[in-house]
N, C-alpha and C positions, 0 to 999 in steps of 0.2 A: 209701861216700863217706868220704874222709878229709880232715881239715884240722888246723890248729894248735890252734884253739879251737872247741868245739861249744857253742852256746847253745840251750837248750831253752826256747822262749818268745819271741814276737815283739812283745811290748808295749813300753811305754816303757823298762822295765828292760833287757830283752833287746837292743833296738835301740840304746839308749845305750851299753851295754857293747860291742856290736859295732862301733859307730863309733869308740870309743876304741881298742879293740884292733886294729882293721883298719889302723891306722897302721904296725903292725909285724908283724901276723899274718894268715894266711888264716883267715877266720871262716865257719862254717856256722851259720845260724839256722833252727831247726825251728819250725813252727807247727802246732798241733793241727788247725786248719781253715784258713781264709784268713789271710793275714798280718795283716789288720786286725780279725780276729774276737775278739780278747781284750778284757779289761776296760778297757784304756786308752781305747778309742774310746767307751766308755759314760760316762766321767767327764764331769761337767758344769760345776759351779760355777766352778772355777778353782784357782790355785796360790798358796799363801801365801808372802810374802817381805816383808822390811823394805825398802820402796822410797820412803818419803817422810821428810822431815827431822824430822817430829814423832814418828816411830816409832823404836824402838831394838831392837837384838838382845836386850837384857836383858828388855824387855817381851814380845817374842815367845817367848823361852825360858820365862818365867814363865807365860804363857798356856798354853803347851804342857804344862808340868809340872802345872799345875792341872787341865787337861782330862784328863790321864792319871792323875789321882788320886795323883800322886807315884810311880807305878810305873815311869815312864820311866827309861831310863838317861840321866842328865843330860849326860854327856859326849857321847853320841850326839846328843841334842837340840841341844846347843850347836853341834856340828859341822854338822848339817843346816841350822840356822837361819842360821849365818854364811855357809854356802856357797850359800844359796838365791838371793840377788840375782845372783850370777855364773851360776847355772844358768838363771835366767830370761833373762838376756842371751844365753846360748848358744842357748836355744830360739828366741829372736827372730832371731838370726843365721841359724838354720837355716830360717827362714821362717814361724814361728808368728805369725800376725797378731793379736797381743793388742790388744784394744779400746783406743781412745784417748779421753781425756776432752776437755772444752772447751779445756783448755790445751795439747792435743796431746801430753801425757804419758800414760802408761798409765793407764787408768781403774781405780781400785781400789774394790772393793766389800767388804762385811763379812759374815762368817759367824759362826755360834755358836762360843763359846769364845775369840773374838778381841776384844781391847780396842781395836784400831785397824782402820781400813780397810787391808788389806794383801793382798787377793785380786786378782791379775791374771787376766783371763779373755778368752775369745773368745766373745762373746755368752754363751750357756749351753751351748756344745758344745766346751769347752776341750780335753777329752781327745781328741776326734776331730781337732781341729786339730793337736795335738801328735803324735798317731799318724801323720797324713798327712805332716807335715814330716820326722819321723824315718824313716818308711818310704821317702820319696822320696830322702833322702840315702843310706840304706843300699842301695837298689836301684841307685843310680848309682855306688856304690863298687866298684872292681875287685877288692878283697880280701874282699868279702862275698857269700856265696851264700845267698839266701833260698829255703827249701824248705817250701812249704805242704802241708797235708793229710797230716801225719805224726803219728800218735798214739804218743807215747813209752810203751813198755811197761815197760822196766826198764833200769837202768844196767848197763853191761858191767863185770864184775869178774873177777878171776882165777879165781873159782870156777865161772864159766860154761864156759870153754873152755881147754884146756891151752895153746893157742897164745898166750893172754894170760898175763901174769905172775901170780903168786900173792902179790904184795906187798900186796894190799888196795887198790891204786890203782884209780881209775875210768878206763876206756879209751874210754868213749863211751856209746852207748845203742842198744838195739833199738827200732825204731819200726815201726808198722803203716802201710803205704801205703794210704790209704783208697780210692784209685782202683783199684789192682790187687788189694788184699786180701792182699798178701804182706808179710812182716816183713823189714825191711831193717836193715843194720848201718851205723851212723855212728860213726866213730872219730876221736879227736883226742888231743893231748897234755894238754889240759885241758878240762873240761866245766863249764859254768855252768848252774845251775838258775834260770831266771827264769820259772817256769811259772804264777805267779799263785796265787790263793787257792782256797778250798773252799766258797764260798757255796752252790753247788748241792747240797751234801750235806744241806741243810735242805729240809723238805717245801715250804715257801713261800719263794721267793727270786726276786729279779729280777736276780741276777747273771747274766752270760753263761753259756750252757749248758755251756761248756767248763770252768767253774771248779769242778772236781771233786776238787781236791787231789792229782792224780796225782804232781806233783813232790815233795810232802811225803811221800807213801807210798814213792816210789822212794828218797828220801834216807834214810828210816828203815830200809828194807830193806838199804841199803848200809852202815848202821852210824852214820849221822849222828845227832847229838843233835837232838831236836825239842822245842821248848819254846814256852810262851806260846800254846798252841793255843786257849785260852779267849778270846783277843782276835780278834774278827771285825769287819771293816769293813762298815758298813751305813749306810743313810740312814733317818731316822725317819719320813719322810713320802712317801706316794705316793697317786695317785688311787684312790678307791674307787668302782668302777662295775661292776655285775654283767654288763653287756652288752659291754664292751670290755676289752681287755687293759690291766691297770693299768700306770702308768708313773710315773717319779719326779717328785715336786714338788720342785724344786730347793731347796737350802739357801738360795739367794739370796732366796727369798720371805720367810723368817723374818729373814734378814739385813737386808732392806730394810723391815721393819716389819710383816710378817704376824703375826697373833695367833691362837693356838690357843684354840678355844671349844667349849663344850658345845653341840651342835646343838639340844637341846630348850629351853634357857634363854638361850643367847647369852653365858653366863658365860665370861670368860677365866680359865683355870685354872693356867697355868704359874707365875704368881707365888706360888702356894701351895706350889710345889715348889722354887723357886730364885729368888733375888733378881734374877738376870739374865733371868728370864722366858724368852721364846722364843729368846734368844741364849745360853742355857745350852748346854754341850756335848751332842753327839748322844745319848750314853748316858742322860743325865738327861732329855732331851726324850722319848726313846723310852719310858723307864720311866713317865714321867708320862702319856703317851698311853695306854699299856697299862693303867695303874692306873685311869684314868677310864673306859675302855671296859669293863673288868671290873666296876668298882664300880657303874656305872649300867646295865649290860647293853646297851651300845650296839654298833652295827655299825661306827661310825666317829666321828670328831670333825671339826670344821670348822677349816680354816686360812683365816682371813679377812683379806684385804688389800683389801677393798672401799672402804676410806678413801683408796686411791690411785686415780688416773685409770686407765682401762682401757688406754690407750696405754703407761703406765708399766709396768703388769703384763705386757703382751705383750712389752715390751722385755726383761723378765727371762728370757724364753725358757723359761717353765715347762713348755710342752707337749713333754715329752721322755721319757726312756727307762725308768728303773728305780728300784726301792726295795723296802722291806720292811714298812712299817707302813700300815694302812688309813686313808685320810683323804679328805675332800672339800675343794674349794677354792671360795671365793666370790669372784667377780669382778664388779665393777660394770659393767653394760651401758652 
């Protein structure tokens, strides 16, 4: 199959690129499994943007730089923060039904690392709503072809076949058709890797099973520079239960007042690690949980939001999908 642009990955990044490029190009989008099977559908809490008058771009930039321990590229952070409100508006125009507050404006919640409420969300299944809206728009576009169940094997370079040039340019990808078991060739004038992360390379992970770093490996083999591999996206909190599959305890629980406590004593411990307590950035929260589990020989710690009514907690939508740290949650009956 041949097109103007080939995009490997059908999540938010791949589909957004496809919708933009399809205005002028014929675009092919490959998915490792189903079109909706990537990490985007698993994302829960919401998307950060400056959307209220008491908030500022400067504040959002500084929060992001602090959460990134100053390792962020400030120019990139500024660009993303400044473009975020327009991106949210674009998603809403595509049909993402962001939750409304009592004033009929978008409801904003708060998450760790943020000094203001700036998280728009769709209950606690924001990623799924975004994926569905993007996928619907892409499927309806005449210049976009969505191709599921194709496992990318390697990028096509001049070294593979003489009929391709030896300029070092990428001509497309070889992909395994999971239905037929045959390797197929997809070619294009330009190829975009939007293939997601590598969370499943870890022994314990709640990332989607397809997140095995294939795109990173293909890019490296093709001669691309690969950097910052030590930075992995994760969530500090998930349900600890030996009888059921663990799932994510959303960031919104801590954002709305949930407290991390030692199960044997009820002691709240986050303030010993950071003045922001449970609203500290994820890496600090995760290290604190890990420290207490190892220090005391625990299997888990508690995330206690029992001081809130049960209906309020249920509205957070905490009964959801994935994470990486062992935890229990206390809910008032």
